[in-house]
C-alpha positions as CSV (number, residue, x, y, z in Angstrom):
1,M,247.7,119.2,23.5
2,S,250.8,118.9,25.8
3,K,253.4,116.3,25.3
4,R,252.9,113.2,27.5
5,I,255.1,110.8,29.3
6,F,253.7,107.4,30.5
7,A,255.8,105.6,33.1
8,M,255.2,102.3,34.9
9,V,257.2,100.8,37.7
10,S,257.9,97.1,37.9
11,T,259.4,95.4,41.0
12,K,260.5,91.8,41.7
13,A,257.5,91.2,44.0
14,S,255.0,92.5,41.5
15,K,256.7,91.4,38.2
16,D,254.0,88.7,37.5
17,Y,251.6,91.6,37.1
18,T,253.7,93.6,34.7
19,P,253.1,91.6,31.4
20,T,249.3,91.8,31.8
21,A,249.4,95.5,32.7
22,I,251.6,96.2,29.6
23,E,249.4,94.1,27.3
24,S,246.2,95.9,28.5
25,F,247.9,99.3,28.3
26,L,249.1,98.8,24.7
27,S,245.8,97.4,23.6
28,N,243.7,100.2,25.1
29,T,245.9,103.3,24.8
30,E,246.3,105.2,21.6
31,L,249.9,106.4,21.8
32,L,251.2,109.0,19.4
33,P,254.0,108.1,17.0
34,D,256.7,109.6,19.2
35,E,255.4,108.2,22.5
36,K,256.4,105.1,24.4
37,L,255.5,103.4,27.6
38,V,258.6,103.7,29.9
39,I,259.0,100.7,32.2
40,I,261.1,101.4,35.3
41,D,262.6,98.0,36.1
42,N,263.2,99.0,39.7
43,D,265.3,96.0,40.8
44,K,266.3,94.6,37.5
45,S,263.9,91.7,37.8
46,L,261.8,92.2,34.6
47,D,261.5,89.4,32.1
48,Q,263.8,90.4,29.3
49,S,261.4,88.8,26.8
50,I,259.1,91.8,27.3
51,Q,259.9,93.7,24.1
52,N,257.9,96.0,22.0
53,Q,258.7,99.0,19.8
54,K,256.3,101.0,22.0
55,I,258.2,100.1,25.2
56,S,261.3,101.6,26.6
57,V,262.9,99.9,29.7
58,I,265.2,101.7,32.1
59,E,267.1,100.2,35.1
60,P,267.9,102.4,38.1
61,L,271.4,101.9,39.6
62,K,269.6,100.8,42.8
63,P,266.0,100.3,43.8
64,R,264.2,103.5,44.3
65,S,261.2,104.5,46.4
66,F,257.8,105.4,44.9
67,A,258.6,109.1,45.3
68,E,262.1,108.7,43.8
69,N,260.8,107.0,40.8
70,F,258.1,109.6,40.3
71,N,260.6,112.4,40.6
72,W,262.8,110.8,37.9
73,V,259.7,110.9,35.7
74,F,259.2,114.5,36.9
75,S,262.7,115.4,35.8
76,E,262.0,113.9,32.3
77,A,258.7,115.7,32.0
78,K,260.5,119.0,32.8
79,K,262.7,118.6,29.7
80,N,259.8,118.5,27.4
81,S,257.0,120.3,29.3
82,A,255.1,117.0,29.3
83,D,252.0,115.8,31.2
84,I,253.0,113.0,33.6
85,Y,251.1,109.7,33.7
86,F,252.5,107.7,36.5
87,L,251.2,104.1,36.5
88,N,251.3,101.1,38.8
89,N,252.0,97.8,37.2
90,D,249.2,96.0,39.1
91,L,246.6,97.4,36.8
92,I,244.3,96.3,34.0
93,F,243.6,99.1,31.6
94,T,240.2,99.1,29.8
95,P,239.0,100.6,26.5
96,D,238.7,104.4,26.6
97,W,240.3,104.7,30.0
98,L,242.5,107.6,28.7
99,P,240.3,110.2,27.1
100,P,238.6,111.3,30.3
101,L,242.1,112.1,31.7
102,S,243.4,113.6,28.5
103,Q,241.0,116.4,28.7
104,V,242.1,117.5,32.2
105,T,244.6,120.3,32.4
106,D,243.8,121.9,35.8
107,S,243.9,119.2,38.4
108,I,245.6,116.1,39.8
109,V,243.4,113.3,38.4
110,T,243.1,109.5,38.4
111,P,240.6,107.0,37.1
112,V,238.4,105.1,39.6
113,S,238.8,101.4,40.2
114,N,237.4,98.5,42.1
115,R,238.6,100.3,45.2
116,E,235.8,102.8,44.7
117,Y,233.3,100.8,42.7
118,Q,232.8,97.0,43.0
119,Y,231.0,95.1,40.3
120,R,230.1,91.5,39.5
121,K,229.4,90.1,36.0
122,D,229.0,86.4,35.5
123,G,232.1,84.8,37.0
124,L,234.1,88.0,37.5
125,R,233.9,89.6,40.9
126,L,235.6,93.0,41.1
127,D,236.0,93.2,44.8
128,I,238.6,95.5,46.5
129,S,240.9,92.4,47.0
130,C,240.5,91.0,43.5
131,K,243.4,88.6,42.5
132,L,245.2,88.2,39.2
133,D,244.3,84.5,38.8
134,H,240.6,85.3,39.3
135,Y,240.8,88.0,36.7
136,L,242.6,85.8,34.2
137,Q,240.0,83.1,34.5
138,N,237.2,85.6,33.8
139,K,238.9,88.4,31.9
140,E,236.4,88.6,29.0
141,Q,233.9,90.2,31.5
142,L,236.0,93.2,32.4
143,N,235.4,95.3,29.3
144,G,231.7,94.9,29.7
145,I,231.8,96.1,33.3
146,A,233.9,99.1,32.2
147,R,231.3,100.0,29.5
148,H,228.5,99.6,32.1
149,H,230.4,101.9,34.5
150,R,231.1,104.5,31.8
151,K,227.5,104.8,30.8
152,K,226.6,105.7,34.4
153,F,228.9,108.7,34.4
154,F,229.1,109.7,30.7
155,T,228.1,113.3,29.9
156,P,228.2,114.5,26.3
157,T,229.3,118.1,27.1
158,F,231.8,117.8,29.9
159,T,234.1,115.4,31.7
160,S,232.4,113.9,34.8
161,R,234.7,114.4,37.7
162,R,234.5,114.2,41.5
163,K,236.5,116.6,43.6
164,V,238.1,114.9,46.6
165,F,240.3,115.6,49.6
166,S,242.9,112.9,48.8
167,L,243.4,110.0,46.4
168,P,246.0,107.3,45.8
169,F,248.5,107.8,42.9
170,F,247.9,104.3,41.4
171,C,247.4,105.7,37.9
172,V,247.8,109.5,38.3
173,K,247.9,112.2,35.7
174,I,249.8,115.4,36.8
175,P,249.3,118.0,34.1
176,V,252.1,120.4,33.3
177,A,250.5,123.3,35.1
178,I,250.1,121.3,38.3
179,W,253.7,120.0,38.5
180,Q,255.0,123.4,37.6
181,A,253.1,124.8,40.6
182,L,253.9,122.0,43.1
183,G,257.3,120.5,42.1
184,P,258.3,117.0,42.9
185,L,257.1,114.5,45.5
186,D,258.5,114.6,49.0
187,E,261.0,111.7,49.2
188,T,261.3,111.7,53.0
189,Y,258.3,109.2,53.5
190,G,260.4,106.1,52.8
191,K,259.7,103.3,50.4
192,G,256.1,104.2,49.8
193,G,253.2,105.7,51.7
194,A,251.7,109.2,52.2
195,E,253.7,111.0,49.5
196,D,250.5,111.1,47.4
197,N,248.5,112.4,50.4
198,D,251.2,115.0,51.0
199,Y,251.0,116.1,47.3
200,C,247.2,116.4,47.5
201,L,247.4,118.7,50.6
202,R,250.0,120.8,48.9
203,A,247.7,121.1,45.9
204,H,244.8,122.3,48.1
205,L,247.0,124.9,49.8
206,A,248.0,126.1,46.3
207,G,244.3,126.4,45.3
208,L,244.5,123.4,42.9
209,K,242.0,120.6,42.5
210,V,242.3,116.8,43.2
211,E,239.7,114.8,41.3
212,Y,238.6,111.4,40.1
213,A,237.7,111.1,36.4
214,L,234.6,109.1,37.0
215,E,234.2,107.8,33.4
216,S,237.6,106.1,33.5
217,Y,237.5,102.7,35.2
218,L,240.5,100.3,35.8
219,L,241.0,97.1,37.7
220,H,243.6,97.6,40.4
221,F,245.0,94.7,42.4
222,S,246.7,96.9,45.0
223,G,249.7,96.7,47.2
224,K,251.8,94.2,45.1
225,S,255.0,96.0,45.6
226,T,254.5,96.5,49.4
227,W,251.9,95.1,51.8
228,D,250.5,92.4,49.6
229,G,253.7,91.2,47.9
230,A,257.1,92.3,48.9
231,E,256.7,92.7,52.7
232,N,256.0,90.6,55.7
233,A,253.8,91.9,58.5
234,Y,256.7,93.4,60.4
235,E,258.1,95.2,57.4
236,T,254.7,96.7,56.6
237,S,254.3,97.9,60.1
238,Q,257.7,99.5,60.1
239,R,257.0,101.2,56.7
240,D,253.6,102.4,58.0
241,E,255.2,103.8,61.2
242,L,257.8,105.7,59.2
243,Y,255.5,107.5,56.8
244,R,252.8,108.1,59.4
245,S,255.4,109.7,61.8
246,K,256.8,111.8,59.0
247,F,253.4,112.9,57.9
248,K,252.4,113.8,61.5
249,D,255.5,115.8,61.9
250,K,254.8,117.8,58.8
251,W,251.0,118.2,58.8
252,G,249.9,117.4,62.4
253,E,247.7,114.9,64.1
254,Q,244.4,116.2,62.7
255,L,245.4,116.0,59.1
256,L,247.0,112.6,59.7
257,K,243.6,111.3,60.8
258,L,241.7,113.0,58.0
259,S,244.1,112.3,55.1
260,I,245.7,109.0,55.9
261,F,243.0,107.2,58.0
262,G,239.9,108.8,56.4
263,D,238.8,109.8,60.0
264,I,236.5,112.8,59.7
265,S,236.4,113.4,63.4
266,P,238.8,116.4,63.2
267,L,236.1,118.3,61.2
268,Y,233.7,118.2,64.1
269,S,235.8,120.6,66.2
270,S,233.8,123.4,64.5
271,P,230.7,123.6,62.3
272,E,232.7,125.9,59.9
273,L,235.1,123.0,59.2
274,V,232.2,120.6,58.3
275,S,230.7,123.2,56.0
276,L,234.0,124.0,54.3
277,F,234.7,120.3,53.7
278,Q,231.2,119.6,52.4
279,Q,231.6,122.6,50.0
280,G,234.9,121.3,48.8
281,N,236.9,124.2,50.2
282,F,239.7,121.9,51.0
283,G,242.5,124.5,51.0
284,E,240.7,126.3,53.9
285,V,240.3,123.0,55.7
286,V,244.0,122.2,55.4
287,T,244.9,125.7,56.5
288,K,242.7,125.5,59.6
289,L,243.8,122.0,60.7
290,K,247.6,122.4,60.0
291,P,249.5,123.3,63.2
292,R,250.9,126.8,63.2
293,N,254.7,126.8,63.5
């Protein structure tokens, strides 16, 4: 098994989520003796009482973007040829979340969450917009939901995965072979937005896979360092405009629609594109939709 580096980013806007994320991670993740959870205290706002022998806290000299923080982890992974696990801090980890990802060596992979699968159990409603206080009032139900979800997708002989065109890097594993082939994230997209979509397109062009590990289920509160925490409406619109413009310049209007907005209308320009997409031949789709320079 490759070495592993686990890194989580905490910000001032999302710092209330960090202790719960850390607690659930340490409770439900079997770290090896030489492994720690690296907390990137992005703007030096983390409660200093958060201490554990399995935690290492670093403070950047100045706040960094999503891509810049990932690329710092990337540089650390290169030193030890380690798999990267890059984690949001607005997450609740569940028992056995990690094994379905640990087995993956040949693709970009993430768990699924309440973004993809919504559940209700007694008082706990795992909607897309689930809030921390609602979870804390009903937290005992989450593990039961995760077990129920896992049973639906568990297979005794292989890891149940779903190949997809694009996915968010809220809790992403980048195995050694993948980051060696693709390199770091593109830092030109600004504070955060589209660098994960960009990486997925680069993976497809390189003949690599992008997948959900369906057996692994997390609770994700979403957007706590950006649109649902740190930003007002104007700031969100400015950030959106920047990354969308950069993405369009790099990949073109059709891939902007398909990758960022989930708009499948670009596929209908030809029956061949529809067929390629349905068959999961995403590299061919990207090649055909990307403007020729």
